[in-house]
mmCIF file of the C-alpha atoms, coordinates in Angstrom:
data_MODEL
# 
_entry.id   MODEL 
# 
loop_
_atom_site.group_PDB 
_atom_site.id 
_atom_site.type_symbol 
_atom_site.label_atom_id 
_atom_site.label_alt_id 
_atom_site.label_comp_id 
_atom_site.label_asym_id 
_atom_site.label_entity_id 
_atom_site.label_seq_id 
_atom_site.pdbx_PDB_ins_code 
_atom_site.Cartn_x 
_atom_site.Cartn_y 
_atom_site.Cartn_z 
_atom_site.occupancy 
_atom_site.B_iso_or_equiv 
_atom_site.pdbx_formal_charge 
_atom_site.auth_seq_id 
_atom_site.auth_comp_id 
_atom_site.auth_asym_id 
_atom_site.auth_atom_id 
_atom_site.pdbx_PDB_model_num 
ATOM 1   C CA . MET A 1 1   ? -4.534  2.995   -18.117 1.00 0.00 ? 1   MET A CA 1 
ATOM 2   C CA . SER A 1 2   ? -1.530  0.971   -19.189 1.00 0.00 ? 2   SER A CA 1 
ATOM 3   C CA . ASP A 1 3   ? 0.053   -1.736  -17.082 1.00 0.00 ? 3   ASP A CA 1 
ATOM 4   C CA . LEU A 1 4   ? 3.371   -1.156  -15.372 1.00 0.00 ? 4   LEU A CA 1 
ATOM 5   C CA . ASN A 1 5   ? 5.875   -3.617  -16.823 1.00 0.00 ? 5   ASN A CA 1 
ATOM 6   C CA . ILE A 1 6   ? 9.000   -4.527  -14.900 1.00 0.00 ? 6   ILE A CA 1 
ATOM 7   C CA . ASN A 1 7   ? 11.562  -6.700  -16.655 1.00 0.00 ? 7   ASN A CA 1 
ATOM 8   C CA . ASN A 1 8   ? 14.262  -8.645  -14.832 1.00 0.00 ? 8   ASN A CA 1 
ATOM 9   C CA . ASN A 1 9   ? 16.315  -11.784 -15.232 1.00 0.00 ? 9   ASN A CA 1 
ATOM 10  C CA . ASN A 1 10  ? 13.731  -14.095 -13.675 1.00 0.00 ? 10  ASN A CA 1 
ATOM 11  C CA . THR A 1 11  ? 13.086  -16.805 -16.253 1.00 0.00 ? 11  THR A CA 1 
ATOM 12  C CA . ASN A 1 12  ? 10.519  -18.754 -14.218 1.00 0.00 ? 12  ASN A CA 1 
ATOM 13  C CA . ASN A 1 13  ? 7.228   -19.556 -15.906 1.00 0.00 ? 13  ASN A CA 1 
ATOM 14  C CA . ASN A 1 14  ? 4.738   -17.402 -14.048 1.00 0.00 ? 14  ASN A CA 1 
ATOM 15  C CA . ASN A 1 15  ? 1.621   -18.372 -15.993 1.00 0.00 ? 15  ASN A CA 1 
ATOM 16  C CA . ASN A 1 16  ? 0.148   -19.757 -12.769 1.00 0.00 ? 16  ASN A CA 1 
ATOM 17  C CA . TYR A 1 17  ? 0.220   -16.253 -11.315 1.00 0.00 ? 17  TYR A CA 1 
ATOM 18  C CA . ILE A 1 18  ? -1.930  -14.563 -13.955 1.00 0.00 ? 18  ILE A CA 1 
ATOM 19  C CA . ASP A 1 19  ? -4.932  -12.760 -12.458 1.00 0.00 ? 19  ASP A CA 1 
ATOM 20  C CA . LEU A 1 20  ? -3.673  -12.748 -8.885  1.00 0.00 ? 20  LEU A CA 1 
ATOM 21  C CA . GLN A 1 21  ? -5.278  -10.034 -6.790  1.00 0.00 ? 21  GLN A CA 1 
ATOM 22  C CA . PHE A 1 22  ? -3.423  -8.530  -3.852  1.00 0.00 ? 22  PHE A CA 1 
ATOM 23  C CA . LYS A 1 23  ? -5.267  -6.472  -1.284  1.00 0.00 ? 23  LYS A CA 1 
ATOM 24  C CA . TYR A 1 24  ? -3.167  -3.645  0.161   1.00 0.00 ? 24  TYR A CA 1 
ATOM 25  C CA . ILE A 1 25  ? -3.982  -1.176  2.918   1.00 0.00 ? 25  ILE A CA 1 
ATOM 26  C CA . MET A 1 26  ? -2.152  2.106   3.455   1.00 0.00 ? 26  MET A CA 1 
ATOM 27  C CA . VAL A 1 27  ? -2.005  3.454   7.007   1.00 0.00 ? 27  VAL A CA 1 
ATOM 28  C CA . GLY A 1 28  ? -0.184  6.175   8.889   1.00 0.00 ? 28  GLY A CA 1 
ATOM 29  C CA . ASP A 1 29  ? -0.729  9.508   10.589  1.00 0.00 ? 29  ASP A CA 1 
ATOM 30  C CA . THR A 1 30  ? -2.623  12.359  8.967   1.00 0.00 ? 30  THR A CA 1 
ATOM 31  C CA . GLY A 1 31  ? -0.520  14.506  6.656   1.00 0.00 ? 31  GLY A CA 1 
ATOM 32  C CA . VAL A 1 32  ? 2.297   12.027  5.986   1.00 0.00 ? 32  VAL A CA 1 
ATOM 33  C CA . GLY A 1 33  ? 1.396   11.791  2.305   1.00 0.00 ? 33  GLY A CA 1 
ATOM 34  C CA . LYS A 1 34  ? -0.463  8.485   1.905   1.00 0.00 ? 34  LYS A CA 1 
ATOM 35  C CA . SER A 1 35  ? -2.949  9.809   -0.641  1.00 0.00 ? 35  SER A CA 1 
ATOM 36  C CA . CYS A 1 36  ? -0.242  11.672  -2.560  1.00 0.00 ? 36  CYS A CA 1 
ATOM 37  C CA . ILE A 1 37  ? 1.864   8.500   -2.787  1.00 0.00 ? 37  ILE A CA 1 
ATOM 38  C CA . LEU A 1 38  ? -1.110  6.548   -4.077  1.00 0.00 ? 38  LEU A CA 1 
ATOM 39  C CA . HIS A 1 39  ? -2.094  9.257   -6.564  1.00 0.00 ? 39  HIS A CA 1 
ATOM 40  C CA . ASN A 1 40  ? 1.473   9.351   -7.895  1.00 0.00 ? 40  ASN A CA 1 
ATOM 41  C CA . PHE A 1 41  ? 1.477   5.566   -8.243  1.00 0.00 ? 41  PHE A CA 1 
ATOM 42  C CA . ILE A 1 42  ? -1.824  5.530   -10.143 1.00 0.00 ? 42  ILE A CA 1 
ATOM 43  C CA . PHE A 1 43  ? -1.345  8.609   -12.316 1.00 0.00 ? 43  PHE A CA 1 
ATOM 44  C CA . ASN A 1 44  ? 2.459   9.135   -12.319 1.00 0.00 ? 44  ASN A CA 1 
ATOM 45  C CA . ARG A 1 45  ? 2.121   12.724  -11.140 1.00 0.00 ? 45  ARG A CA 1 
ATOM 46  C CA . PHE A 1 46  ? 1.900   14.742  -7.927  1.00 0.00 ? 46  PHE A CA 1 
ATOM 47  C CA . LYS A 1 47  ? -1.531  15.599  -6.572  1.00 0.00 ? 47  LYS A CA 1 
ATOM 48  C CA . LYS A 1 48  ? -1.384  19.361  -5.982  1.00 0.00 ? 48  LYS A CA 1 
ATOM 49  C CA . ASP A 1 49  ? -4.848  19.754  -4.470  1.00 0.00 ? 49  ASP A CA 1 
ATOM 50  C CA . SER A 1 50  ? -4.620  16.903  -1.962  1.00 0.00 ? 50  SER A CA 1 
ATOM 51  C CA . THR A 1 51  ? -7.029  16.927  0.979   1.00 0.00 ? 51  THR A CA 1 
ATOM 52  C CA . GLN A 1 52  ? -7.323  14.748  4.061   1.00 0.00 ? 52  GLN A CA 1 
ATOM 53  C CA . THR A 1 53  ? -8.863  11.344  3.444   1.00 0.00 ? 53  THR A CA 1 
ATOM 54  C CA . ILE A 1 54  ? -12.234 10.886  5.126   1.00 0.00 ? 54  ILE A CA 1 
ATOM 55  C CA . GLY A 1 55  ? -12.653 7.264   6.166   1.00 0.00 ? 55  GLY A CA 1 
ATOM 56  C CA . VAL A 1 56  ? -11.177 5.245   3.297   1.00 0.00 ? 56  VAL A CA 1 
ATOM 57  C CA . ASP A 1 57  ? -10.553 5.592   -0.433  1.00 0.00 ? 57  ASP A CA 1 
ATOM 58  C CA . PHE A 1 58  ? -10.278 2.688   -2.863  1.00 0.00 ? 58  PHE A CA 1 
ATOM 59  C CA . SER A 1 59  ? -7.949  2.431   -5.859  1.00 0.00 ? 59  SER A CA 1 
ATOM 60  C CA . SER A 1 60  ? -6.785  -0.336  -8.165  1.00 0.00 ? 60  SER A CA 1 
ATOM 61  C CA . LYS A 1 61  ? -4.069  -0.865  -10.745 1.00 0.00 ? 61  LYS A CA 1 
ATOM 62  C CA . ASN A 1 62  ? -2.604  -3.699  -12.798 1.00 0.00 ? 62  ASN A CA 1 
ATOM 63  C CA . ILE A 1 63  ? 1.114   -4.383  -12.603 1.00 0.00 ? 63  ILE A CA 1 
ATOM 64  C CA . THR A 1 64  ? 3.396   -7.016  -14.109 1.00 0.00 ? 64  THR A CA 1 
ATOM 65  C CA . ILE A 1 65  ? 6.370   -8.253  -12.082 1.00 0.00 ? 65  ILE A CA 1 
ATOM 66  C CA . ASN A 1 66  ? 8.980   -11.002 -12.263 1.00 0.00 ? 66  ASN A CA 1 
ATOM 67  C CA . ASN A 1 67  ? 8.789   -11.088 -16.060 1.00 0.00 ? 67  ASN A CA 1 
ATOM 68  C CA . ASN A 1 68  ? 5.217   -12.341 -16.460 1.00 0.00 ? 68  ASN A CA 1 
ATOM 69  C CA . ALA A 1 69  ? 3.330   -12.333 -13.160 1.00 0.00 ? 69  ALA A CA 1 
ATOM 70  C CA . LYS A 1 70  ? 0.230   -10.196 -13.643 1.00 0.00 ? 70  LYS A CA 1 
ATOM 71  C CA . ILE A 1 71  ? -1.130  -8.742  -10.421 1.00 0.00 ? 71  ILE A CA 1 
ATOM 72  C CA . LYS A 1 72  ? -4.225  -6.680  -9.736  1.00 0.00 ? 72  LYS A CA 1 
ATOM 73  C CA . LEU A 1 73  ? -3.581  -4.423  -6.763  1.00 0.00 ? 73  LEU A CA 1 
ATOM 74  C CA . GLN A 1 74  ? -6.585  -3.396  -4.692  1.00 0.00 ? 74  GLN A CA 1 
ATOM 75  C CA . ILE A 1 75  ? -5.418  -0.541  -2.510  1.00 0.00 ? 75  ILE A CA 1 
ATOM 76  C CA . TRP A 1 76  ? -7.270  0.938   0.442   1.00 0.00 ? 76  TRP A CA 1 
ATOM 77  C CA . ASP A 1 77  ? -6.030  4.388   1.463   1.00 0.00 ? 77  ASP A CA 1 
ATOM 78  C CA . THR A 1 78  ? -7.129  5.113   5.032   1.00 0.00 ? 78  THR A CA 1 
ATOM 79  C CA . ALA A 1 79  ? -7.600  8.227   7.133   1.00 0.00 ? 79  ALA A CA 1 
ATOM 80  C CA . GLY A 1 80  ? -5.020  8.900   9.817   1.00 0.00 ? 80  GLY A CA 1 
ATOM 81  C CA . GLN A 1 81  ? -7.403  10.530  12.278  1.00 0.00 ? 81  GLN A CA 1 
ATOM 82  C CA . GLU A 1 82  ? -7.951  8.688   15.546  1.00 0.00 ? 82  GLU A CA 1 
ATOM 83  C CA . LYS A 1 83  ? -11.754 8.879   15.164  1.00 0.00 ? 83  LYS A CA 1 
ATOM 84  C CA . PHE A 1 84  ? -11.589 6.518   12.169  1.00 0.00 ? 84  PHE A CA 1 
ATOM 85  C CA . ARG A 1 85  ? -9.221  4.025   13.815  1.00 0.00 ? 85  ARG A CA 1 
ATOM 86  C CA . SER A 1 86  ? -11.847 1.476   14.851  1.00 0.00 ? 86  SER A CA 1 
ATOM 87  C CA . VAL A 1 87  ? -13.542 1.579   11.437  1.00 0.00 ? 87  VAL A CA 1 
ATOM 88  C CA . ILE A 1 88  ? -10.259 1.202   9.564   1.00 0.00 ? 88  ILE A CA 1 
ATOM 89  C CA . ARG A 1 89  ? -9.316  -1.904  11.527  1.00 0.00 ? 89  ARG A CA 1 
ATOM 90  C CA . SER A 1 90  ? -11.966 -3.901  9.664   1.00 0.00 ? 90  SER A CA 1 
ATOM 91  C CA . TYR A 1 91  ? -10.161 -3.146  6.373   1.00 0.00 ? 91  TYR A CA 1 
ATOM 92  C CA . TYR A 1 92  ? -7.064  -5.060  7.487   1.00 0.00 ? 92  TYR A CA 1 
ATOM 93  C CA . ARG A 1 93  ? -8.973  -8.313  7.063   1.00 0.00 ? 93  ARG A CA 1 
ATOM 94  C CA . GLY A 1 94  ? -7.743  -10.179 4.023   1.00 0.00 ? 94  GLY A CA 1 
ATOM 95  C CA . ALA A 1 95  ? -4.929  -7.720  3.338   1.00 0.00 ? 95  ALA A CA 1 
ATOM 96  C CA . ILE A 1 96  ? -1.785  -9.402  2.043   1.00 0.00 ? 96  ILE A CA 1 
ATOM 97  C CA . GLY A 1 97  ? 0.269   -6.196  1.995   1.00 0.00 ? 97  GLY A CA 1 
ATOM 98  C CA . ILE A 1 98  ? 0.455   -3.326  4.498   1.00 0.00 ? 98  ILE A CA 1 
ATOM 99  C CA . LEU A 1 99  ? 2.035   0.036   3.677   1.00 0.00 ? 99  LEU A CA 1 
ATOM 100 C CA . ILE A 1 100 ? 2.825   2.084   6.803   1.00 0.00 ? 100 ILE A CA 1 
ATOM 101 C CA . VAL A 1 101 ? 3.745   5.675   5.929   1.00 0.00 ? 101 VAL A CA 1 
ATOM 102 C CA . PHE A 1 102 ? 5.484   8.267   8.087   1.00 0.00 ? 102 PHE A CA 1 
ATOM 103 C CA . ASP A 1 103 ? 6.971   11.709  7.475   1.00 0.00 ? 103 ASP A CA 1 
ATOM 104 C CA . LEU A 1 104 ? 10.781  11.901  7.502   1.00 0.00 ? 104 LEU A CA 1 
ATOM 105 C CA . THR A 1 105 ? 10.513  15.507  8.724   1.00 0.00 ? 105 THR A CA 1 
ATOM 106 C CA . GLN A 1 106 ? 8.270   14.701  11.708  1.00 0.00 ? 106 GLN A CA 1 
ATOM 107 C CA . ASN A 1 107 ? 9.605   12.532  14.550  1.00 0.00 ? 107 ASN A CA 1 
ATOM 108 C CA . GLU A 1 108 ? 6.139   11.992  16.006  1.00 0.00 ? 108 GLU A CA 1 
ATOM 109 C CA . THR A 1 109 ? 4.890   10.249  12.866  1.00 0.00 ? 109 THR A CA 1 
ATOM 110 C CA . PHE A 1 110 ? 7.758   7.755   13.079  1.00 0.00 ? 110 PHE A CA 1 
ATOM 111 C CA . SER A 1 111 ? 7.112   7.140   16.775  1.00 0.00 ? 111 SER A CA 1 
ATOM 112 C CA . HIS A 1 112 ? 3.541   6.178   15.831  1.00 0.00 ? 112 HIS A CA 1 
ATOM 113 C CA . VAL A 1 113 ? 4.704   3.572   13.295  1.00 0.00 ? 113 VAL A CA 1 
ATOM 114 C CA . LYS A 1 114 ? 4.789   0.951   16.047  1.00 0.00 ? 114 LYS A CA 1 
ATOM 115 C CA . LEU A 1 115 ? 1.115   1.635   16.817  1.00 0.00 ? 115 LEU A CA 1 
ATOM 116 C CA . TRP A 1 116 ? 0.165   1.109   13.176  1.00 0.00 ? 116 TRP A CA 1 
ATOM 117 C CA . LEU A 1 117 ? 2.378   -1.965  13.072  1.00 0.00 ? 117 LEU A CA 1 
ATOM 118 C CA . ASN A 1 118 ? 0.580   -3.423  16.091  1.00 0.00 ? 118 ASN A CA 1 
ATOM 119 C CA . ASP A 1 119 ? -2.765  -2.943  14.336  1.00 0.00 ? 119 ASP A CA 1 
ATOM 120 C CA . ALA A 1 120 ? -1.395  -4.696  11.266  1.00 0.00 ? 120 ALA A CA 1 
ATOM 121 C CA . LYS A 1 121 ? -0.141  -7.624  13.353  1.00 0.00 ? 121 LYS A CA 1 
ATOM 122 C CA . ASN A 1 122 ? -3.462  -7.891  15.198  1.00 0.00 ? 122 ASN A CA 1 
ATOM 123 C CA . TYR A 1 123 ? -5.944  -7.484  12.345  1.00 0.00 ? 123 TYR A CA 1 
ATOM 124 C CA . ALA A 1 124 ? -4.252  -8.466  9.053   1.00 0.00 ? 124 ALA A CA 1 
ATOM 125 C CA . ARG A 1 125 ? -3.292  -11.915 7.810   1.00 0.00 ? 125 ARG A CA 1 
ATOM 126 C CA . ASN A 1 126 ? -0.431  -13.533 9.711   1.00 0.00 ? 126 ASN A CA 1 
ATOM 127 C CA . GLU A 1 127 ? 1.566   -14.075 6.519   1.00 0.00 ? 127 GLU A CA 1 
ATOM 128 C CA . CYS A 1 128 ? 1.112   -10.539 5.174   1.00 0.00 ? 128 CYS A CA 1 
ATOM 129 C CA . SER A 1 129 ? 4.100   -8.480  4.067   1.00 0.00 ? 129 SER A CA 1 
ATOM 130 C CA . ILE A 1 130 ? 4.687   -5.043  5.577   1.00 0.00 ? 130 ILE A CA 1 
ATOM 131 C CA . ILE A 1 131 ? 6.627   -2.165  4.069   1.00 0.00 ? 131 ILE A CA 1 
ATOM 132 C CA . ILE A 1 132 ? 7.429   0.966   6.038   1.00 0.00 ? 132 ILE A CA 1 
ATOM 133 C CA . ILE A 1 133 ? 7.644   4.111   3.928   1.00 0.00 ? 133 ILE A CA 1 
ATOM 134 C CA . GLY A 1 134 ? 9.583   7.202   4.908   1.00 0.00 ? 134 GLY A CA 1 
ATOM 135 C CA . ASN A 1 135 ? 7.944   9.899   2.779   1.00 0.00 ? 135 ASN A CA 1 
ATOM 136 C CA . LYS A 1 136 ? 9.096   13.423  1.833   1.00 0.00 ? 136 LYS A CA 1 
ATOM 137 C CA . SER A 1 137 ? 12.653  12.418  1.017   1.00 0.00 ? 137 SER A CA 1 
ATOM 138 C CA . ASP A 1 138 ? 12.844  15.528  -1.174  1.00 0.00 ? 138 ASP A CA 1 
ATOM 139 C CA . LEU A 1 139 ? 12.891  17.662  1.998   1.00 0.00 ? 139 LEU A CA 1 
ATOM 140 C CA . ASN A 1 140 ? 16.357  16.482  3.000   1.00 0.00 ? 140 ASN A CA 1 
ATOM 141 C CA . GLU A 1 141 ? 17.237  19.750  4.731   1.00 0.00 ? 141 GLU A CA 1 
ATOM 142 C CA . LYS A 1 142 ? 14.223  19.296  7.046   1.00 0.00 ? 142 LYS A CA 1 
ATOM 143 C CA . ARG A 1 143 ? 14.797  15.611  7.728   1.00 0.00 ? 143 ARG A CA 1 
ATOM 144 C CA . VAL A 1 144 ? 14.845  14.680  11.426  1.00 0.00 ? 144 VAL A CA 1 
ATOM 145 C CA . VAL A 1 145 ? 14.439  10.870  11.433  1.00 0.00 ? 145 VAL A CA 1 
ATOM 146 C CA . LYS A 1 146 ? 17.784  9.116   10.969  1.00 0.00 ? 146 LYS A CA 1 
ATOM 147 C CA . LYS A 1 147 ? 17.928  6.309   8.435   1.00 0.00 ? 147 LYS A CA 1 
ATOM 148 C CA . SER A 1 148 ? 19.964  4.073   10.757  1.00 0.00 ? 148 SER A CA 1 
ATOM 149 C CA . LEU A 1 149 ? 17.224  4.311   13.395  1.00 0.00 ? 149 LEU A CA 1 
ATOM 150 C CA . ILE A 1 150 ? 14.563  3.340   10.855  1.00 0.00 ? 150 ILE A CA 1 
ATOM 151 C CA . GLU A 1 151 ? 16.584  0.443   9.448   1.00 0.00 ? 151 GLU A CA 1 
ATOM 152 C CA . ASN A 1 152 ? 17.229  -0.960  12.931  1.00 0.00 ? 152 ASN A CA 1 
ATOM 153 C CA . PHE A 1 153 ? 13.508  -0.757  13.657  1.00 0.00 ? 153 PHE A CA 1 
ATOM 154 C CA . CYS A 1 154 ? 12.617  -2.538  10.401  1.00 0.00 ? 154 CYS A CA 1 
ATOM 155 C CA . ASP A 1 155 ? 15.204  -5.247  11.054  1.00 0.00 ? 155 ASP A CA 1 
ATOM 156 C CA . GLU A 1 156 ? 13.769  -5.820  14.525  1.00 0.00 ? 156 GLU A CA 1 
ATOM 157 C CA . TYR A 1 157 ? 10.203  -6.170  13.242  1.00 0.00 ? 157 TYR A CA 1 
ATOM 158 C CA . ASN A 1 158 ? 11.064  -7.879  9.939   1.00 0.00 ? 158 ASN A CA 1 
ATOM 159 C CA . CYS A 1 159 ? 9.627   -5.176  7.697   1.00 0.00 ? 159 CYS A CA 1 
ATOM 160 C CA . LEU A 1 160 ? 10.685  -3.886  4.321   1.00 0.00 ? 160 LEU A CA 1 
ATOM 161 C CA . TYR A 1 161 ? 11.743  -0.235  4.144   1.00 0.00 ? 161 TYR A CA 1 
ATOM 162 C CA . ILE A 1 162 ? 11.892  2.408   1.424   1.00 0.00 ? 162 ILE A CA 1 
ATOM 163 C CA . GLU A 1 163 ? 12.075  6.198   1.236   1.00 0.00 ? 163 GLU A CA 1 
ATOM 164 C CA . THR A 1 164 ? 9.850   8.086   -1.191  1.00 0.00 ? 164 THR A CA 1 
ATOM 165 C CA . SER A 1 165 ? 8.891   11.503  -2.451  1.00 0.00 ? 165 SER A CA 1 
ATOM 166 C CA . ALA A 1 166 ? 5.330   11.950  -3.686  1.00 0.00 ? 166 ALA A CA 1 
ATOM 167 C CA . ILE A 1 167 ? 6.405   15.280  -5.212  1.00 0.00 ? 167 ILE A CA 1 
ATOM 168 C CA . ASN A 1 168 ? 9.198   14.110  -7.506  1.00 0.00 ? 168 ASN A CA 1 
ATOM 169 C CA . GLY A 1 169 ? 8.084   10.461  -7.716  1.00 0.00 ? 169 GLY A CA 1 
ATOM 170 C CA . GLU A 1 170 ? 11.205  8.989   -6.133  1.00 0.00 ? 170 GLU A CA 1 
ATOM 171 C CA . ASN A 1 171 ? 10.670  5.273   -5.393  1.00 0.00 ? 171 ASN A CA 1 
ATOM 172 C CA . ILE A 1 172 ? 6.872   5.491   -5.723  1.00 0.00 ? 172 ILE A CA 1 
ATOM 173 C CA . GLN A 1 173 ? 6.533   2.789   -8.373  1.00 0.00 ? 173 GLN A CA 1 
ATOM 174 C CA . GLU A 1 174 ? 9.363   0.833   -6.753  1.00 0.00 ? 174 GLU A CA 1 
ATOM 175 C CA . THR A 1 175 ? 7.478   0.727   -3.437  1.00 0.00 ? 175 THR A CA 1 
ATOM 176 C CA . PHE A 1 176 ? 4.551   -1.230  -4.829  1.00 0.00 ? 176 PHE A CA 1 
ATOM 177 C CA . ILE A 1 177 ? 6.819   -3.418  -6.951  1.00 0.00 ? 177 ILE A CA 1 
ATOM 178 C CA . LYS A 1 178 ? 9.045   -4.238  -3.965  1.00 0.00 ? 178 LYS A CA 1 
ATOM 179 C CA . LEU A 1 179 ? 6.074   -5.199  -1.798  1.00 0.00 ? 179 LEU A CA 1 
ATOM 180 C CA . SER A 1 180 ? 4.472   -7.262  -4.567  1.00 0.00 ? 180 SER A CA 1 
ATOM 181 C CA . GLU A 1 181 ? 7.698   -9.119  -5.310  1.00 0.00 ? 181 GLU A CA 1 
ATOM 182 C CA . ASN A 1 182 ? 8.072   -9.951  -1.620  1.00 0.00 ? 182 ASN A CA 1 
ATOM 183 C CA . ILE A 1 183 ? 4.564   -11.411 -1.527  1.00 0.00 ? 183 ILE A CA 1 
ATOM 184 C CA . LEU A 1 184 ? 5.105   -13.374 -4.743  1.00 0.00 ? 184 LEU A CA 1 
ATOM 185 C CA . ASP A 1 185 ? 8.317   -14.762 -3.278  1.00 0.00 ? 185 ASP A CA 1 
ATOM 186 C CA . LYS A 1 186 ? 6.337   -16.017 -0.266  1.00 0.00 ? 186 LYS A CA 1 
ATOM 187 C CA . ILE A 1 187 ? 3.846   -17.677 -2.628  1.00 0.00 ? 187 ILE A CA 1 
ATOM 188 C CA . GLU A 1 188 ? 6.658   -19.405 -4.508  1.00 0.00 ? 188 GLU A CA 1 
ATOM 189 C CA . LYS A 1 189 ? 8.127   -20.640 -1.210  1.00 0.00 ? 189 LYS A CA 1 
ATOM 190 C CA . GLY A 1 190 ? 4.742   -21.975 -0.084  1.00 0.00 ? 190 GLY A CA 1 
ATOM 191 C CA . GLU A 1 191 ? 4.469   -19.507 2.794   1.00 0.00 ? 191 GLU A CA 1 
ATOM 192 C CA . ILE A 1 192 ? 1.253   -18.114 1.291   1.00 0.00 ? 192 ILE A CA 1 
ATOM 193 C CA . ASP A 1 193 ? -1.456  -20.272 -0.288  1.00 0.00 ? 193 ASP A CA 1 
ATOM 194 C CA . ILE A 1 194 ? -1.919  -19.007 -3.849  1.00 0.00 ? 194 ILE A CA 1 
ATOM 195 C CA . ASN A 1 195 ? -5.620  -19.895 -3.734  1.00 0.00 ? 195 ASN A CA 1 
ATOM 196 C CA . SER A 1 196 ? -6.100  -17.619 -0.751  1.00 0.00 ? 196 SER A CA 1 
ATOM 197 C CA . VAL A 1 197 ? -5.164  -14.538 -2.758  1.00 0.00 ? 197 VAL A CA 1 
ATOM 198 C CA . LYS A 1 198 ? -7.356  -15.337 -5.774  1.00 0.00 ? 198 LYS A CA 1 
ATOM 199 C CA . SER A 1 199 ? -10.959 -14.319 -6.322  1.00 0.00 ? 199 SER A CA 1 
ATOM 200 C CA . THR A 1 200 ? -10.919 -11.574 -3.701  1.00 0.00 ? 200 THR A CA 1 
ATOM 201 C CA . TYR A 1 201 ? -12.076 -8.705  -5.915  1.00 0.00 ? 201 TYR A CA 1 
ATOM 202 C CA . GLU A 1 202 ? -15.817 -9.237  -5.526  1.00 0.00 ? 202 GLU A CA 1 
ATOM 203 C CA . LYS A 1 203 ? -15.492 -9.169  -1.734  1.00 0.00 ? 203 LYS A CA 1 
ATOM 204 C CA . GLU A 1 204 ? -13.552 -5.919  -1.897  1.00 0.00 ? 204 GLU A CA 1 
ATOM 205 C CA . MET A 1 205 ? -16.069 -4.278  -4.220  1.00 0.00 ? 205 MET A CA 1 
ATOM 206 C CA . LYS A 1 206 ? -18.789 -5.111  -1.714  1.00 0.00 ? 206 LYS A CA 1 
ATOM 207 C CA . LYS A 1 207 ? -16.726 -3.142  0.802   1.00 0.00 ? 207 LYS A CA 1 
ATOM 208 C CA . VAL A 1 208 ? -16.613 -0.226  -1.646  1.00 0.00 ? 208 VAL A CA 1 
ATOM 209 C CA . ILE A 1 209 ? -20.401 -0.208  -1.856  1.00 0.00 ? 209 ILE A CA 1 
ATOM 210 C CA . ILE A 1 210 ? -20.805 -0.437  1.921   1.00 0.00 ? 210 ILE A CA 1 
ATOM 211 C CA . ALA A 1 211 ? -18.226 2.299   2.475   1.00 0.00 ? 211 ALA A CA 1 
ATOM 212 C CA . GLU A 1 212 ? -20.029 4.564   -0.001  1.00 0.00 ? 212 GLU A CA 1 
ATOM 213 C CA . GLN A 1 213 ? -23.337 3.959   1.742   1.00 0.00 ? 213 GLN A CA 1 
ATOM 214 C CA . ASN A 1 214 ? -21.770 4.841   5.096   1.00 0.00 ? 214 ASN A CA 1 
ATOM 215 C CA . ASN A 1 215 ? -20.138 7.979   3.633   1.00 0.00 ? 215 ASN A CA 1 
ATOM 216 C CA . LEU A 1 216 ? -16.676 6.575   4.426   1.00 0.00 ? 216 LEU A CA 1 
ATOM 217 C CA . ILE A 1 217 ? -15.498 6.717   0.846   1.00 0.00 ? 217 ILE A CA 1 
ATOM 218 C CA . ASN A 1 218 ? -15.664 9.350   -1.882  1.00 0.00 ? 218 ASN A CA 1 
ATOM 219 C CA . LYS A 1 219 ? -17.565 7.868   -4.823  1.00 0.00 ? 219 LYS A CA 1 
ATOM 220 C CA . ASP A 1 220 ? -15.747 10.198  -7.244  1.00 0.00 ? 220 ASP A CA 1 
ATOM 221 C CA . ASN A 1 221 ? -12.422 8.755   -6.093  1.00 0.00 ? 221 ASN A CA 1 
ATOM 222 C CA . VAL A 1 222 ? -13.643 5.239   -6.820  1.00 0.00 ? 222 VAL A CA 1 
ATOM 223 C CA . GLN A 1 223 ? -14.651 6.258   -10.324 1.00 0.00 ? 223 GLN A CA 1 
ATOM 224 C CA . ASN A 1 224 ? -11.369 8.091   -10.898 1.00 0.00 ? 224 ASN A CA 1 
ATOM 225 C CA . TYR A 1 225 ? -9.060  5.435   -9.487  1.00 0.00 ? 225 TYR A CA 1 
ATOM 226 C CA . CYS A 1 226 ? -10.607 2.117   -10.498 1.00 0.00 ? 226 CYS A CA 1 
ATOM 227 C CA . ASP A 1 227 ? -8.600  0.832   -13.417 1.00 0.00 ? 227 ASP A CA 1 
ATOM 228 C CA . GLY A 1 228 ? -11.373 -0.524  -15.591 1.00 0.00 ? 228 GLY A CA 1 
ATOM 229 C CA . TYR A 1 229 ? -12.942 -2.759  -12.956 1.00 0.00 ? 229 TYR A CA 1 
ATOM 230 C CA . CYS A 1 230 ? -15.852 -0.668  -11.629 1.00 0.00 ? 230 CYS A CA 1 
# 
């Protein structure tokens, strides 16, 4: 699988950022499209036969941002069912990026964003970056959540915001780039210790093994998604 290369006008020497590994966790209600967003990001296509995630799924992909910063993303896609809530909370540990997904056509899923945000604040790293994702932007005629309401919420809680469509791919790649650039900016400003986000892959792969043993993760998904690391 080829890397995603993003070119911009940043001329900084980013050699110090080679082989950084960012742990991300995707959360949100059932049916909002978390797995479809992730599948589109990994494979650049819509997942037609999507089913509900049971427990957690693990994926990884290399990206290149800010001209030459090479990042390995380790992404945990979590189930939205309440019965998995306590298990999922342990996966926030060490996460440097949180993706909270809701459905633009379902008010209830947006009202639950604050609950997911509270979990992120309580269980993830204090300096983590959070992006809120309004999915299903292609269903504009069915949209019920106003953009102004979402933007005010994100301003209040200091979160990034983006709207996506897992069907047509709108802003899917941009979502992960935007979050990664925000984290890299924090590293450059000294808000995040660069050493704290290195050498995390082995710890995460131990979680994959444990999750498989506990039937919380689909082994086939690990084999399909891991980008040459498994």
